[in-house]
C-alpha positions in Angstrom: 22.9 -25.4 -46.4 23.3 -28.0 -43.7 26.6 -26.4 -42.6 25.0 -22.9 -42.5 22.1 -24.2 -40.4 24.5 -25.9 -38.1 26.5 -22.7 -37.6 23.4 -20.7 -37.0 22.1 -23.2 -34.5 25.4 -23.4 -32.7 25.6 -19.6 -32.4 22.0 -19.4 -31.0 22.8 -22.2 -28.6 26.0 -20.4 -27.5 24.1 -17.1 -26.9 21.4 -19.0 -24.9 24.1 -20.6 -22.7 25.7 -17.2 -22.1 22.4 -15.6 -21.3 21.5 -18.4 -18.9 24.9 -18.0 -17.2 24.3 -14.3 -16.8 20.9 -14.6 -15.3 22.1 -17.4 -13.1 24.8 -15.2 -11.7 22.3 -12.4 -11.2 20.1 -14.7 -9.2 23.1 -15.9 -7.1 23.8 -12.3 -5.9 20.3 -11.0 -5.6 19.9 -12.1 -2.0 22.8 -10.0 -0.9 21.1 -6.7 -1.6 17.4 -7.2 -2.2 15.6 -3.9 -2.5 13.8 -3.4 0.8 12.9 0.3 0.6 15.9 1.6 2.5 18.9 0.3 0.5 18.3 1.7 -2.9 21.8 3.1 -3.2 23.5 -0.3 -2.7 20.9 -2.2 -4.7 21.0 0.2 -7.7 24.8 0.2 -7.7 24.9 -3.6 -7.7 22.4 -3.8 -10.6 24.2 -1.2 -12.7 27.7 -2.6 -12.2 26.7 -6.2 -12.9 24.7 -5.5 -16.0 27.4 -3.2 -17.4 30.0 -5.9 -16.8 27.8 -8.3 -18.8 27.1 -5.7 -21.5 23.4 -5.7 -20.6 23.1 -2.1 -19.4 21.1 -1.2 -22.5 18.1 -2.9 -20.9 18.1 -0.2 -18.2 18.8 2.6 -20.6 16.4 1.5 -23.3 19.1 1.8 -25.9 18.7 -1.7 -27.5 17.4 -2.4 -31.0 14.0 -0.8 -31.9 11.0 -2.8 -32.8 11.4 -4.1 -36.4 15.2 -3.9 -36.3 17.3 -7.1 -36.7 18.0 -8.6 -33.4 15.0 -7.0 -31.6 13.2 -10.2 -30.9 16.3 -11.8 -29.2 16.9 -8.6 -27.2 13.3 -8.4 -26.2 13.4 -12.0 -24.9 16.5 -11.1 -23.0 14.8 -8.1 -21.5 12.1 -10.3 -20.1 14.8 -12.3 -18.3 16.3 -9.1 -16.9 12.8 -8.0 -15.8 12.3 -11.3 -14.0 15.6 -10.8 -12.1 14.7 -7.2 -11.2 11.5 -8.4 -9.6 13.2 -11.2 -7.8 15.8 -8.8 -6.5 13.1 -6.9 -4.5 11.0 -7.9 -1.5 7.7 -9.2 -2.7 5.7 -6.2 -1.4 7.9 -3.9 -3.5 8.1 -6.0 -6.7 4.3 -6.3 -6.7 4.0 -2.6 -7.4 6.2 -2.9 -10.6 4.8 -6.3 -11.8 2.8 -4.9 -14.7 5.4 -2.6 -16.2 6.4 -3.8 -19.7 10.2 -3.3 -19.8 13.3 -3.4 -17.6 13.8 0.3 -18.3 10.4 1.2 -17.0 10.9 -0.9 -13.9 14.3 0.7 -13.3 13.0 4.2 -13.8 10.0 3.6 -11.5 12.2 2.6 -8.6 14.3 5.7 -8.6 11.8 8.4 -7.6 10.2 6.1 -5.1 13.2 4.8 -3.3 16.4 6.7 -4.3 16.3 9.0 -1.3 13.4 7.7 0.8 13.3 9.0 4.4 16.5 11.0 3.9 16.4 12.8 7.3 15.9 9.5 9.2 18.7 7.8 7.3 21.1 10.6 7.7 20.4 10.6 11.4 20.9 6.8 11.6 24.2 7.0 9.7 25.4 9.9 11.8 24.6 8.0 15.0 26.5 5.0 13.7 29.5 7.1 13.0 29.5 8.6 16.5 29.0 5.1 18.1 31.6 3.3 16.1 34.7 2.3 18.1 37.7 0.2 17.2 37.1 -2.4 19.9 38.4 -5.8 18.7 38.9 -4.7 15.1 42.2 -4.1 13.5 43.0 -0.5 12.4 42.3 -1.4 8.7 38.9 -3.0 9.6 38.0 0.0 11.8 39.0 2.5 9.1 37.1 0.7 6.4 33.9 0.5 8.5 34.0 4.3 9.0 34.8 4.9 5.3 31.7 2.9 4.3 29.5 5.0 6.6 31.1 8.3 5.3 30.5 7.3 1.7 26.9 6.6 2.4 26.6 9.9 4.2 28.1 11.6 1.1 25.4 10.1 -1.0 22.6 11.6 1.1 24.3 14.9 1.8 25.5 16.2 -1.5 26.4 19.9 -0.9 26.7 22.1 -4.0 29.3 25.0 -3.9 29.4 28.1 -6.0 33.2 28.1 -6.7 36.2 25.9 -6.5 37.6 27.7 -3.5 34.4 27.0 -1.5 34.6 23.4 -2.6 38.2 23.1 -1.3 37.3 24.7 2.1 34.3 22.4 2.5 36.4 19.3 1.6 39.0 20.3 4.1 36.4 20.9 6.8 34.7 17.5 6.2 38.1 15.7 6.2 39.1 17.2 9.5 35.8 16.1 11.0 36.4 12.6 9.8 39.9 12.6 11.3 38.4 13.5 14.6 35.8 10.7 14.3 38.6 8.2 13.5 40.9 9.3 16.3 38.0 9.4 18.9 37.1 5.8 18.4 40.6 4.4 18.7 41.5 2.1 21.6 43.4 3.5 24.6 46.7 2.0 23.6 46.9 4.6 20.8 46.5 7.6 23.1 50.1 8.7 22.9 50.0 8.7 19.0 46.7 10.4 19.0 48.1 13.2 21.2 51.1 13.5 18.8 48.8 13.8 15.8 46.5 16.4 17.3 49.6 18.3 18.7 50.9 19.0 15.2 50.7 22.6 13.9 49.1 21.3 10.7 46.8 18.3 10.9 47.8 15.3 8.6 45.3 14.2 5.9 42.9 11.4 6.8 44.8 8.8 4.8 48.1 9.9 6.4 46.5 9.7 9.9 45.3 6.2 9.2 48.7 5.2 7.9 50.4 6.6 11.1 48.1 4.6 13.3 48.6 1.5 11.1 52.3 1.8 11.5 52.0 2.1 15.3 49.8 -1.0 15.3 52.4 -3.0 13.3 55.2 -1.7 15.7 53.2 -2.8 18.7 52.6 -6.2 17.1 56.4 -6.7 16.5 57.2 -5.7 20.1 54.6 -8.0 21.5 55.9 -10.9 19.4 59.5 -10.2 20.5 58.4 -10.0 24.2 56.6 -13.4 23.9 59.6 -15.0 22.3 61.8 -13.7 25.1 59.4 -14.8 27.8 59.1 -18.2 26.1 62.9 -18.6 26.1 63.2 -17.6 29.8 60.5 -20.1 30.7 62.4 -22.8 28.7 65.6 -22.1 30.6 63.7 -22.1 33.9 62.2 -25.5 33.1 65.5 -27.0 32.0 67.2 -25.7 35.2 64.6 -27.3 37.4 64.8 -30.6 35.5 68.6 -30.6 35.8 68.3 -29.8 39.5 65.8 -32.6 40.2 67.9 -35.0 38.2 71.0 -34.2 40.3 69.0 -34.7 43.5 67.9 -38.1 42.4 
């Protein structure tokens, strides 16, 4: 009997430690994407991904044990902890509006219609402006391309266009990809002008990923050439200094 009680107690303690670790991790990441009314997409993705990875997604879906089932009490207590984190992952003025909802599922479902696509037109305009204004500047090609890709992905979320057949979908995809190639090429620094002209001069435009790869290769080539030039200049400078030192020594 003592052994059984000890085992049960150890199991409960282990579950409590695991739960506390999960909630602690949730609290650690909540500050990165607190729901502020404009970032629902990123916030909801973070919540779903994290809870799924911790096998806690049932709290958002409401698929846990039913009242009266074995394990319901423990699951219900856990749900209260998830509710607490959801509130803390929002700005106070937003969490206040969900404070009296009784479950994580109801909190989750209440945020969706309110914030999922709030101010769509304004956000689409803002993203589109950012895409147009984004230039390579001091960024590497990889950093510049990733910045644009993040903006494009967010735009895709807000502008989901339904097509009637697969042919239309293929045409639309090709049209959007070409536009993004033009956006990417337009923001490159001047040193890539000659490669940009070569890409645009092709009879058939390369894909977006191929275009980025071509520019990446050119960036690497330029880096190697610059390094070789610096080594050569350094060697020439060393010879010049040695020659002067030798000349001065002979004069002395």
